[in-house]
PyMOL Python script that loads the backbone (N, CA, C, O; Angstrom):
from pymol import cmd

cmd.read_pdbstr("""\
ATOM      1  N   MET A   1     -57.095 -41.470-188.543  1.00  0.00           N
ATOM      2  CA  MET A   1     -55.762 -41.042-188.195  1.00  0.00           C
ATOM      3  C   MET A   1     -54.985 -40.882-189.493  1.00  0.00           C
ATOM      4  O   MET A   1     -55.162 -41.654-190.435  1.00  0.00           O
ATOM      5  N   ARG A   2     -54.137 -39.887-189.532  1.00  0.00           N
ATOM      6  CA  ARG A   2     -53.343 -39.629-190.723  1.00  0.00           C
ATOM      7  C   ARG A   2     -51.876 -39.632-190.324  1.00  0.00           C
ATOM      8  O   ARG A   2     -51.501 -39.092-189.283  1.00  0.00           O
ATOM      9  N   ILE A   3     -51.050 -40.248-191.167  1.00  0.00           N
ATOM     10  CA  ILE A   3     -49.611 -40.282-190.946  1.00  0.00           C
ATOM     11  C   ILE A   3     -48.944 -39.611-192.140  1.00  0.00           C
ATOM     12  O   ILE A   3     -49.265 -39.909-193.290  1.00  0.00           O
ATOM     13  N   THR A   4     -48.023 -38.712-191.859  1.00  0.00           N
ATOM     14  CA  THR A   4     -47.262 -38.051-192.901  1.00  0.00           C
ATOM     15  C   THR A   4     -45.815 -38.485-192.785  1.00  0.00           C
ATOM     16  O   THR A   4     -45.234 -38.453-191.700  1.00  0.00           O
ATOM     17  N   ILE A   5     -45.235 -38.890-193.901  1.00  0.00           N
ATOM     18  CA  ILE A   5     -43.840 -39.317-193.920  1.00  0.00           C
ATOM     19  C   ILE A   5     -43.075 -38.346-194.793  1.00  0.00           C
ATOM     20  O   ILE A   5     -43.448 -38.098-195.940  1.00  0.00           O
ATOM     21  N   GLU A   6     -42.005 -37.797-194.246  1.00  0.00           N
ATOM     22  CA  GLU A   6     -41.176 -36.854-194.995  1.00  0.00           C
ATOM     23  C   GLU A   6     -39.834 -37.501-195.271  1.00  0.00           C
ATOM     24  O   GLU A   6     -39.198 -38.042-194.366  1.00  0.00           O
ATOM     25  N   THR A   7     -39.411 -37.444-196.504  1.00  0.00           N
ATOM     26  CA  THR A   7     -38.118 -37.990-196.878  1.00  0.00           C
ATOM     27  C   THR A   7     -37.529 -37.146-197.999  1.00  0.00           C
ATOM     28  O   THR A   7     -38.238 -36.386-198.658  1.00  0.00           O
ATOM     29  N   THR A   8     -36.252 -37.286-198.204  1.00  0.00           N
ATOM     30  CA  THR A   8     -35.602 -36.534-199.274  1.00  0.00           C
ATOM     31  C   THR A   8     -35.362 -37.396-200.496  1.00  0.00           C
ATOM     32  O   THR A   8     -34.801 -36.924-201.484  1.00  0.00           O
ATOM     33  N   SER A   9     -35.774 -38.645-200.446  1.00  0.00           N
ATOM     34  CA  SER A   9     -35.485 -39.573-201.531  1.00  0.00           C
ATOM     35  C   SER A   9     -36.771 -40.182-202.082  1.00  0.00           C
ATOM     36  O   SER A   9     -37.556 -40.762-201.332  1.00  0.00           O
ATOM     37  N   ILE A  10     -36.984 -40.055-203.369  1.00  0.00           N
ATOM     38  CA  ILE A  10     -38.157 -40.662-204.002  1.00  0.00           C
ATOM     39  C   ILE A  10     -38.065 -42.183-203.950  1.00  0.00           C
ATOM     40  O   ILE A  10     -39.090 -42.865-203.931  1.00  0.00           O
ATOM     41  N   GLN A  11     -36.837 -42.724-203.927  1.00  0.00           N
ATOM     42  CA  GLN A  11     -36.657 -44.170-203.846  1.00  0.00           C
ATOM     43  C   GLN A  11     -37.201 -44.710-202.514  1.00  0.00           C
ATOM     44  O   GLN A  11     -37.804 -45.783-202.478  1.00  0.00           O
ATOM     45  N   GLU A  12     -36.987 -43.965-201.424  1.00  0.00           N
ATOM     46  CA  GLU A  12     -37.511 -44.388-200.125  1.00  0.00           C
ATOM     47  C   GLU A  12     -39.031 -44.398-200.127  1.00  0.00           C
ATOM     48  O   GLU A  12     -39.649 -45.301-199.562  1.00  0.00           O
ATOM     49  N   ILE A  13     -39.630 -43.406-200.754  1.00  0.00           N
ATOM     50  CA  ILE A  13     -41.095 -43.351-200.847  1.00  0.00           C
ATOM     51  C   ILE A  13     -41.611 -44.560-201.628  1.00  0.00           C
ATOM     52  O   ILE A  13     -42.591 -45.189-201.229  1.00  0.00           O
ATOM     53  N   GLU A  14     -40.952 -44.879-202.737  1.00  0.00           N
ATOM     54  CA  GLU A  14     -41.374 -46.022-203.545  1.00  0.00           C
ATOM     55  C   GLU A  14     -41.291 -47.318-202.755  1.00  0.00           C
ATOM     56  O   GLU A  14     -42.175 -48.167-202.866  1.00  0.00           O
ATOM     57  N   VAL A  15     -40.228 -47.483-201.950  1.00  0.00           N
ATOM     58  CA  VAL A  15     -40.077 -48.684-201.130  1.00  0.00           C
ATOM     59  C   VAL A  15     -41.182 -48.746-200.081  1.00  0.00           C
ATOM     60  O   VAL A  15     -41.778 -49.802-199.868  1.00  0.00           O
ATOM     61  N   LEU A  16     -41.454 -47.629-199.429  1.00  0.00           N
ATOM     62  CA  LEU A  16     -42.511 -47.603-198.416  1.00  0.00           C
ATOM     63  C   LEU A  16     -43.881 -47.905-199.016  1.00  0.00           C
ATOM     64  O   LEU A  16     -44.654 -48.665-198.434  1.00  0.00           O
ATOM     65  N   LEU A  17     -44.186 -47.324-200.163  1.00  0.00           N
ATOM     66  CA  LEU A  17     -45.467 -47.582-200.811  1.00  0.00           C
ATOM     67  C   LEU A  17     -45.597 -49.047-201.222  1.00  0.00           C
ATOM     68  O   LEU A  17     -46.656 -49.654-201.065  1.00  0.00           O
ATOM     69  N   LYS A  18     -44.510 -49.607-201.749  1.00  0.00           N
ATOM     70  CA  LYS A  18     -44.525 -51.026-202.131  1.00  0.00           C
ATOM     71  C   LYS A  18     -44.765 -51.910-200.910  1.00  0.00           C
ATOM     72  O   LYS A  18     -45.547 -52.859-200.968  1.00  0.00           O
ATOM     73  N   LEU A  19     -44.095 -51.596-199.808  1.00  0.00           N
ATOM     74  CA  LEU A  19     -44.261 -52.367-198.573  1.00  0.00           C
ATOM     75  C   LEU A  19     -45.700 -52.296-198.080  1.00  0.00           C
ATOM     76  O   LEU A  19     -46.288 -53.320-197.733  1.00  0.00           O
ATOM     77  N   LEU A  20     -46.270 -51.098-198.047  1.00  0.00           N
ATOM     78  CA  LEU A  20     -47.648 -50.942-197.577  1.00  0.00           C
ATOM     79  C   LEU A  20     -48.633 -51.692-198.471  1.00  0.00           C
ATOM     80  O   LEU A  20     -49.584 -52.298-197.977  1.00  0.00           O
ATOM     81  N   ARG A  21     -48.412 -51.651-199.768  1.00  0.00           N
ATOM     82  CA  ARG A  21     -49.309 -52.361-200.690  1.00  0.00           C
ATOM     83  C   ARG A  21     -49.196 -53.877-200.499  1.00  0.00           C
ATOM     84  O   ARG A  21     -50.204 -54.582-200.537  1.00  0.00           O
ATOM     85  N   GLU A  22     -47.987 -54.373-200.296  1.00  0.00           N
ATOM     86  CA  GLU A  22     -47.798 -55.816-200.129  1.00  0.00           C
ATOM     87  C   GLU A  22     -48.328 -56.318-198.797  1.00  0.00           C
ATOM     88  O   GLU A  22     -48.748 -57.471-198.697  1.00  0.00           O
ATOM     89  N   LEU A  23     -48.316 -55.470-197.766  1.00  0.00           N
ATOM     90  CA  LEU A  23     -48.874 -55.875-196.478  1.00  0.00           C
ATOM     91  C   LEU A  23     -50.386 -56.047-196.559  1.00  0.00           C
ATOM     92  O   LEU A  23     -50.974 -56.801-195.785  1.00  0.00           O
ATOM     93  N   ASN A  24     -51.012 -55.341-197.503  1.00  0.00           N
ATOM     94  CA  ASN A  24     -52.443 -55.445-197.747  1.00  0.00           C
ATOM     95  C   ASN A  24     -53.272 -55.270-196.474  1.00  0.00           C
ATOM     96  O   ASN A  24     -54.191 -56.045-196.209  1.00  0.00           O
ATOM     97  N   LEU A  25     -52.941 -54.257-195.702  1.00  0.00           N
ATOM     98  CA  LEU A  25     -53.665 -53.962-194.469  1.00  0.00           C
ATOM     99  C   LEU A  25     -55.020 -53.359-194.809  1.00  0.00           C
ATOM    100  O   LEU A  25     -55.113 -52.488-195.673  1.00  0.00           O
ATOM    101  N   GLN A  26     -56.059 -53.813-194.143  1.00  0.00           N
ATOM    102  CA  GLN A  26     -57.408 -53.363-194.453  1.00  0.00           C
ATOM    103  C   GLN A  26     -57.643 -51.901-194.073  1.00  0.00           C
ATOM    104  O   GLN A  26     -58.416 -51.211-194.738  1.00  0.00           O
ATOM    105  N   GLY A  27     -56.999 -51.429-193.032  1.00  0.00           N
ATOM    106  CA  GLY A  27     -57.232 -50.070-192.553  1.00  0.00           C
ATOM    107  C   GLY A  27     -56.318 -49.025-193.156  1.00  0.00           C
ATOM    108  O   GLY A  27     -56.393 -47.857-192.775  1.00  0.00           O
ATOM    109  N   VAL A  28     -55.455 -49.410-194.089  1.00  0.00           N
ATOM    110  CA  VAL A  28     -54.504 -48.466-194.672  1.00  0.00           C
ATOM    111  C   VAL A  28     -54.971 -48.094-196.073  1.00  0.00           C
ATOM    112  O   VAL A  28     -55.245 -48.953-196.911  1.00  0.00           O
ATOM    113  N   ARG A  29     -55.052 -46.789-196.297  1.00  0.00           N
ATOM    114  CA  ARG A  29     -55.423 -46.281-197.617  1.00  0.00           C
ATOM    115  C   ARG A  29     -54.327 -45.323-198.061  1.00  0.00           C
ATOM    116  O   ARG A  29     -53.997 -44.380-197.342  1.00  0.00           O
ATOM    117  N   ILE A  30     -53.773 -45.555-199.218  1.00  0.00           N
ATOM    118  CA  ILE A  30     -52.711 -44.712-199.748  1.00  0.00           C
ATOM    119  C   ILE A  30     -53.354 -43.678-200.661  1.00  0.00           C
ATOM    120  O   ILE A  30     -54.031 -44.025-201.629  1.00  0.00           O
ATOM    121  N   ILE A  31     -53.138 -42.424-200.348  1.00  0.00           N
ATOM    122  CA  ILE A  31     -53.693 -41.331-201.135  1.00  0.00           C
ATOM    123  C   ILE A  31     -52.535 -40.677-201.881  1.00  0.00           C
ATOM    124  O   ILE A  31     -51.668 -40.050-201.273  1.00  0.00           O
ATOM    125  N   GLU A  32     -52.531 -40.824-203.174  1.00  0.00           N
ATOM    126  CA  GLU A  32     -51.472 -40.229-203.973  1.00  0.00           C
ATOM    127  C   GLU A  32     -51.943 -38.876-204.479  1.00  0.00           C
ATOM    128  O   GLU A  32     -53.078 -38.741-204.938  1.00  0.00           O
ATOM    129  N   GLN A  33     -51.087 -37.886-204.397  1.00  0.00           N
ATOM    130  CA  GLN A  33     -51.408 -36.539-204.834  1.00  0.00           C
ATOM    131  C   GLN A  33     -50.307 -36.034-205.764  1.00  0.00           C
ATOM    132  O   GLN A  33     -49.462 -35.245-205.341  1.00  0.00           O
ATOM    133  N   PRO A  34     -50.301 -36.473-207.017  1.00  0.00           N
ATOM    134  CA  PRO A  34     -49.233 -36.034-207.914  1.00  0.00           C
ATOM    135  C   PRO A  34     -49.286 -34.549-208.222  1.00  0.00           C
ATOM    136  O   PRO A  34     -48.260 -33.952-208.549  1.00  0.00           O
ATOM    137  N   ASP A  35     -50.456 -33.942-208.124  1.00  0.00           N
ATOM    138  CA  ASP A  35     -50.586 -32.521-208.425  1.00  0.00           C
ATOM    139  C   ASP A  35     -50.737 -31.685-207.163  1.00  0.00           C
ATOM    140  O   ASP A  35     -51.418 -30.659-207.169  1.00  0.00           O
ATOM    141  N   ALA A  36     -50.097 -32.125-206.076  1.00  0.00           N
ATOM    142  CA  ALA A  36     -50.172 -31.401-204.815  1.00  0.00           C
ATOM    143  C   ALA A  36     -49.503 -30.035-204.954  1.00  0.00           C
ATOM    144  O   ALA A  36     -48.531 -29.894-205.696  1.00  0.00           O
ATOM    145  N   PRO A  37     -50.015 -29.036-204.249  1.00  0.00           N
ATOM    146  CA  PRO A  37     -49.401 -27.711-204.334  1.00  0.00           C
ATOM    147  C   PRO A  37     -47.959 -27.725-203.829  1.00  0.00           C
ATOM    148  O   PRO A  37     -47.594 -28.530-202.972  1.00  0.00           O
ATOM    149  N   ALA A  38     -47.154 -26.824-204.372  1.00  0.00           N
ATOM    150  CA  ALA A  38     -45.736 -26.778-204.030  1.00  0.00           C
ATOM    151  C   ALA A  38     -45.512 -26.423-202.561  1.00  0.00           C
ATOM    152  O   ALA A  38     -44.629 -26.994-201.922  1.00  0.00           O
ATOM    153  N   GLY A  39     -46.287 -25.500-202.020  1.00  0.00           N
ATOM    154  CA  GLY A  39     -46.116 -25.100-200.623  1.00  0.00           C
ATOM    155  C   GLY A  39     -46.779 -26.083-199.686  1.00  0.00           C
ATOM    156  O   GLY A  39     -47.910 -26.506-199.926  1.00  0.00           O
ATOM    157  N   SER A  40     -46.101 -26.447-198.636  1.00  0.00           N
ATOM    158  CA  SER A  40     -46.644 -27.378-197.662  1.00  0.00           C
ATOM    159  C   SER A  40     -47.136 -26.620-196.438  1.00  0.00           C
ATOM    160  O   SER A  40     -46.481 -25.671-196.008  1.00  0.00           O
ATOM    161  N   PRO A  41     -48.279 -27.012-195.858  1.00  0.00           N
ATOM    162  CA  PRO A  41     -48.756 -26.332-194.658  1.00  0.00           C
ATOM    163  C   PRO A  41     -47.918 -26.655-193.426  1.00  0.00           C
ATOM    164  O   PRO A  41     -48.076 -26.015-192.387  1.00  0.00           O
ATOM    165  N   VAL A  42     -47.033 -27.636-193.530  1.00  0.00           N
ATOM    166  CA  VAL A  42     -46.190 -28.037-192.417  1.00  0.00           C
ATOM    167  C   VAL A  42     -44.853 -27.318-192.541  1.00  0.00           C
ATOM    168  O   VAL A  42     -44.259 -27.279-193.619  1.00  0.00           O
ATOM    169  N   SER A  43     -44.388 -26.756-191.447  1.00  0.00           N
ATOM    170  CA  SER A  43     -43.091 -26.079-191.471  1.00  0.00           C
ATOM    171  C   SER A  43     -42.178 -26.699-190.418  1.00  0.00           C
ATOM    172  O   SER A  43     -42.641 -27.303-189.451  1.00  0.00           O
ATOM    173  N   ARG A  44     -40.918 -26.545-190.617  1.00  0.00           N
ATOM    174  CA  ARG A  44     -39.949 -27.091-189.664  1.00  0.00           C
ATOM    175  C   ARG A  44     -39.925 -26.237-188.400  1.00  0.00           C
ATOM    176  O   ARG A  44     -40.222 -25.043-188.435  1.00  0.00           O
ATOM    177  N   GLY A  45     -39.571 -26.861-187.302  1.00  0.00           N
ATOM    178  CA  GLY A  45     -39.498 -26.156-186.038  1.00  0.00           C
ATOM    179  C   GLY A  45     -38.321 -25.199-185.974  1.00  0.00           C
ATOM    180  O   GLY A  45     -37.364 -25.314-186.740  1.00  0.00           O
ATOM    181  N   ASP A  46     -38.405 -24.264-185.055  1.00  0.00           N
ATOM    182  CA  ASP A  46     -37.345 -23.278-184.869  1.00  0.00           C
ATOM    183  C   ASP A  46     -36.262 -23.900-183.995  1.00  0.00           C
ATOM    184  O   ASP A  46     -36.441 -24.031-182.784  1.00  0.00           O
ATOM    185  N   LYS A  47     -35.156 -24.277-184.593  1.00  0.00           N
ATOM    186  CA  LYS A  47     -34.078 -24.960-183.870  1.00  0.00           C
ATOM    187  C   LYS A  47     -33.251 -24.007-182.995  1.00  0.00           C
ATOM    188  O   LYS A  47     -32.391 -24.454-182.236  1.00  0.00           O
ATOM    189  N   SER A  48     -33.507 -22.707-183.097  1.00  0.00           N
ATOM    190  CA  SER A  48     -32.743 -21.762-182.297  1.00  0.00           C
ATOM    191  C   SER A  48     -33.294 -21.627-180.877  1.00  0.00           C
ATOM    192  O   SER A  48     -32.654 -21.013-180.023  1.00  0.00           O
ATOM    193  N   ILE A  49     -34.471 -22.193-180.618  1.00  0.00           N
ATOM    194  CA  ILE A  49     -35.063 -22.116-179.282  1.00  0.00           C
ATOM    195  C   ILE A  49     -34.365 -23.119-178.370  1.00  0.00           C
ATOM    196  O   ILE A  49     -34.209 -24.287-178.726  1.00  0.00           O
ATOM    197  N   ASP A  50     -33.948 -22.660-177.194  1.00  0.00           N
ATOM    198  CA  ASP A  50     -33.247 -23.509-176.238  1.00  0.00           C
ATOM    199  C   ASP A  50     -34.249 -24.130-175.270  1.00  0.00           C
ATOM    200  O   ASP A  50     -34.801 -23.406-174.441  1.00  0.00           O
ATOM    201  N   PRO A  51     -34.512 -25.441-175.336  1.00  0.00           N
ATOM    202  CA  PRO A  51     -35.468 -26.062-174.428  1.00  0.00           C
ATOM    203  C   PRO A  51     -34.954 -26.137-172.994  1.00  0.00           C
ATOM    204  O   PRO A  51     -35.731 -26.409-172.079  1.00  0.00           O
ATOM    205  N   GLY A  52     -33.675 -25.906-172.784  1.00  0.00           N
ATOM    206  CA  GLY A  52     -33.102 -25.950-171.438  1.00  0.00           C
ATOM    207  C   GLY A  52     -33.733 -24.945-170.495  1.00  0.00           C
ATOM    208  O   GLY A  52     -33.744 -25.142-169.280  1.00  0.00           O
ATOM    209  N   GLU A  53     -34.261 -23.860-171.061  1.00  0.00           N
ATOM    210  CA  GLU A  53     -34.913 -22.844-170.229  1.00  0.00           C
ATOM    211  C   GLU A  53     -36.187 -23.367-169.570  1.00  0.00           C
ATOM    212  O   GLU A  53     -36.646 -22.803-168.577  1.00  0.00           O
ATOM    213  N   LEU A  54     -36.758 -24.436-170.113  1.00  0.00           N
ATOM    214  CA  LEU A  54     -37.986 -25.003-169.549  1.00  0.00           C
ATOM    215  C   LEU A  54     -37.717 -25.929-168.364  1.00  0.00           C
ATOM    216  O   LEU A  54     -38.618 -26.206-167.573  1.00  0.00           O
ATOM    217  N   PHE A  55     -36.480 -26.404-168.242  1.00  0.00           N
ATOM    218  CA  PHE A  55     -36.163 -27.329-167.157  1.00  0.00           C
ATOM    219  C   PHE A  55     -36.332 -26.635-165.810  1.00  0.00           C
ATOM    220  O   PHE A  55     -35.825 -25.533-165.598  1.00  0.00           O
ATOM    221  N   GLY A  56     -37.047 -27.292-164.909  1.00  0.00           N
ATOM    222  CA  GLY A  56     -37.230 -26.763-163.569  1.00  0.00           C
ATOM    223  C   GLY A  56     -38.409 -25.815-163.405  1.00  0.00           C
ATOM    224  O   GLY A  56     -38.524 -25.166-162.365  1.00  0.00           O
ATOM    225  N   ILE A  57     -39.300 -25.713-164.410  1.00  0.00           N
ATOM    226  CA  ILE A  57     -40.407 -24.757-164.287  1.00  0.00           C
ATOM    227  C   ILE A  57     -41.396 -25.164-163.196  1.00  0.00           C
ATOM    228  O   ILE A  57     -42.156 -24.325-162.713  1.00  0.00           O
ATOM    229  N   TRP A  58     -41.399 -26.448-162.798  1.00  0.00           N
ATOM    230  CA  TRP A  58     -42.313 -26.909-161.750  1.00  0.00           C
ATOM    231  C   TRP A  58     -41.600 -27.115-160.416  1.00  0.00           C
ATOM    232  O   TRP A  58     -42.170 -27.728-159.513  1.00  0.00           O
ATOM    233  N   LYS A  59     -40.375 -26.624-160.264  1.00  0.00           N
ATOM    234  CA  LYS A  59     -39.620 -26.900-159.043  1.00  0.00           C
ATOM    235  C   LYS A  59     -40.294 -26.342-157.791  1.00  0.00           C
ATOM    236  O   LYS A  59     -40.162 -26.917-156.710  1.00  0.00           O
ATOM    237  N   ASP A  60     -41.023 -25.214-157.926  1.00  0.00           N
ATOM    238  CA  ASP A  60     -41.694 -24.624-156.765  1.00  0.00           C
ATOM    239  C   ASP A  60     -43.097 -25.190-156.558  1.00  0.00           C
ATOM    240  O   ASP A  60     -43.730 -24.898-155.543  1.00  0.00           O
ATOM    241  N   ASN A  61     -43.591 -25.990-157.495  1.00  0.00           N
ATOM    242  CA  ASN A  61     -44.920 -26.574-157.396  1.00  0.00           C
ATOM    243  C   ASN A  61     -44.868 -27.977-158.007  1.00  0.00           C
ATOM    244  O   ASN A  61     -45.434 -28.212-159.074  1.00  0.00           O
ATOM    245  N   PRO A  62     -44.186 -28.908-157.328  1.00  0.00           N
ATOM    246  CA  PRO A  62     -43.988 -30.240-157.907  1.00  0.00           C
ATOM    247  C   PRO A  62     -45.304 -31.002-158.077  1.00  0.00           C
ATOM    248  O   PRO A  62     -46.235 -30.850-157.287  1.00  0.00           O
ATOM    249  N   ARG A  63     -45.357 -31.810-159.110  1.00  0.00           N
ATOM    250  CA  ARG A  63     -46.527 -32.643-159.387  1.00  0.00           C
ATOM    251  C   ARG A  63     -46.045 -34.061-159.667  1.00  0.00           C
ATOM    252  O   ARG A  63     -44.941 -34.274-160.169  1.00  0.00           O
ATOM    253  N   ASP A  64     -46.894 -35.018-159.333  1.00  0.00           N
ATOM    254  CA  ASP A  64     -46.582 -36.397-159.690  1.00  0.00           C
ATOM    255  C   ASP A  64     -47.613 -36.866-160.716  1.00  0.00           C
ATOM    256  O   ASP A  64     -48.625 -36.200-160.933  1.00  0.00           O
ATOM    257  N   ILE A  65     -47.359 -37.990-161.333  1.00  0.00           N
ATOM    258  CA  ILE A  65     -48.202 -38.466-162.423  1.00  0.00           C
ATOM    259  C   ILE A  65     -49.622 -38.771-161.960  1.00  0.00           C
ATOM    260  O   ILE A  65     -50.571 -38.568-162.717  1.00  0.00           O
ATOM    261  N   ASP A  66     -49.784 -39.256-160.732  1.00  0.00           N
ATOM    262  CA  ASP A  66     -51.131 -39.548-160.230  1.00  0.00           C
ATOM    263  C   ASP A  66     -51.959 -38.270-160.101  1.00  0.00           C
ATOM    264  O   ASP A  66     -53.148 -38.264-160.421  1.00  0.00           O
ATOM    265  N   GLU A  67     -51.341 -37.200-159.638  1.00  0.00           N
ATOM    266  CA  GLU A  67     -52.050 -35.928-159.512  1.00  0.00           C
ATOM    267  C   GLU A  67     -52.442 -35.385-160.887  1.00  0.00           C
ATOM    268  O   GLU A  67     -53.550 -34.880-161.066  1.00  0.00           O
ATOM    269  N   ILE A  68     -51.552 -35.487-161.834  1.00  0.00           N
ATOM    270  CA  ILE A  68     -51.847 -35.013-163.193  1.00  0.00           C
ATOM    271  C   ILE A  68     -53.001 -35.803-163.784  1.00  0.00           C
ATOM    272  O   ILE A  68     -53.910 -35.222-164.378  1.00  0.00           O
ATOM    273  N   ARG A  69     -52.979 -37.116-163.629  1.00  0.00           N
ATOM    274  CA  ARG A  69     -54.057 -37.954-164.165  1.00  0.00           C
ATOM    275  C   ARG A  69     -55.383 -37.653-163.481  1.00  0.00           C
ATOM    276  O   ARG A  69     -56.415 -37.569-164.147  1.00  0.00           O
ATOM    277  N   THR A  70     -55.371 -37.491-162.168  1.00  0.00           N
ATOM    278  CA  THR A  70     -56.601 -37.213-161.430  1.00  0.00           C
ATOM    279  C   THR A  70     -57.234 -35.909-161.899  1.00  0.00           C
ATOM    280  O   THR A  70     -58.437 -35.855-162.151  1.00  0.00           O
ATOM    281  N   ARG A  71     -56.438 -34.875-162.014  1.00  0.00           N
ATOM    282  CA  ARG A  71     -56.965 -33.585-162.466  1.00  0.00           C
ATOM    283  C   ARG A  71     -57.460 -33.652-163.908  1.00  0.00           C
ATOM    284  O   ARG A  71     -58.487 -33.063-164.244  1.00  0.00           O
ATOM    285  N   SER A  72     -56.737 -34.361-164.747  1.00  0.00           N
ATOM    286  CA  SER A  72     -57.114 -34.452-166.153  1.00  0.00           C
ATOM    287  C   SER A  72     -58.424 -35.204-166.332  1.00  0.00           C
ATOM    288  O   SER A  72     -59.291 -34.757-167.083  1.00  0.00           O
ATOM    289  N   TRP A  73     -58.583 -36.334-165.661  1.00  0.00           N
ATOM    290  CA  TRP A  73     -59.801 -37.131-165.808  1.00  0.00           C
ATOM    291  C   TRP A  73     -60.998 -36.458-165.166  1.00  0.00           C
ATOM    292  O   TRP A  73     -62.135 -36.742-165.542  1.00  0.00           O
ATOM    293  N   ALA A  74     -60.772 -35.574-164.208  1.00  0.00           N
ATOM    294  CA  ALA A  74     -61.892 -34.922-163.507  1.00  0.00           C
ATOM    295  C   ALA A  74     -62.415 -33.695-164.251  1.00  0.00           C
ATOM    296  O   ALA A  74     -63.387 -33.079-163.812  1.00  0.00           O
ATOM    297  N   ARG A  75     -61.784 -33.327-165.375  1.00  0.00           N
ATOM    298  CA  ARG A  75     -62.213 -32.144-166.108  1.00  0.00           C
ATOM    299  C   ARG A  75     -63.609 -32.308-166.678  1.00  0.00           C
ATOM    300  O   ARG A  75     -64.043 -33.424-166.964  1.00  0.00           O
ATOM    301  N   ASN A  76     -64.309 -31.201-166.843  1.00  0.00           N
ATOM    302  CA  ASN A  76     -65.622 -31.194-167.481  1.00  0.00           C
ATOM    303  C   ASN A  76     -65.393 -31.012-168.986  1.00  0.00           C
ATOM    304  O   ASN A  76     -65.033 -29.922-169.429  1.00  0.00           O
ATOM    305  N   TRP A  77     -65.597 -32.054-169.759  1.00  0.00           N
ATOM    306  CA  TRP A  77     -65.292 -32.053-171.187  1.00  0.00           C
ATOM    307  C   TRP A  77     -66.407 -31.455-172.035  1.00  0.00           C
ATOM    308  O   TRP A  77     -66.271 -31.397-173.257  1.00  0.00           O
ATOM    309  N   SER A  78     -67.491 -31.015-171.436  1.00  0.00           N
ATOM    310  CA  SER A  78     -68.596 -30.483-172.253  1.00  0.00           C
ATOM    311  C   SER A  78     -68.475 -29.004-172.516  1.00  0.00           C
ATOM    312  O   SER A  78     -69.329 -28.424-173.186  1.00  0.00           O
TER     313      SER A  78
END
""", "prot")
cmd.dss("prot")
cmd.show_as("cartoon", "prot")
cmd.util.cbc("prot")
cmd.orient("prot")
């Protein structure tokens, strides 16, 4: 599993790295990339999209959590 932390302050990064090192967790590996490329493959989301348009898309075909779980677990994963 990989976790990416985005911040605007180098001081916050230094504090987080110090905390992780002091916790000495066996499963945590800090990968430093001082020569990382300037462009990031991650981009910010489009804030102009209105999620309100999605509300009510299932009103004519309601589903409950048990039905969703049953269908999901019954899928053929091969």
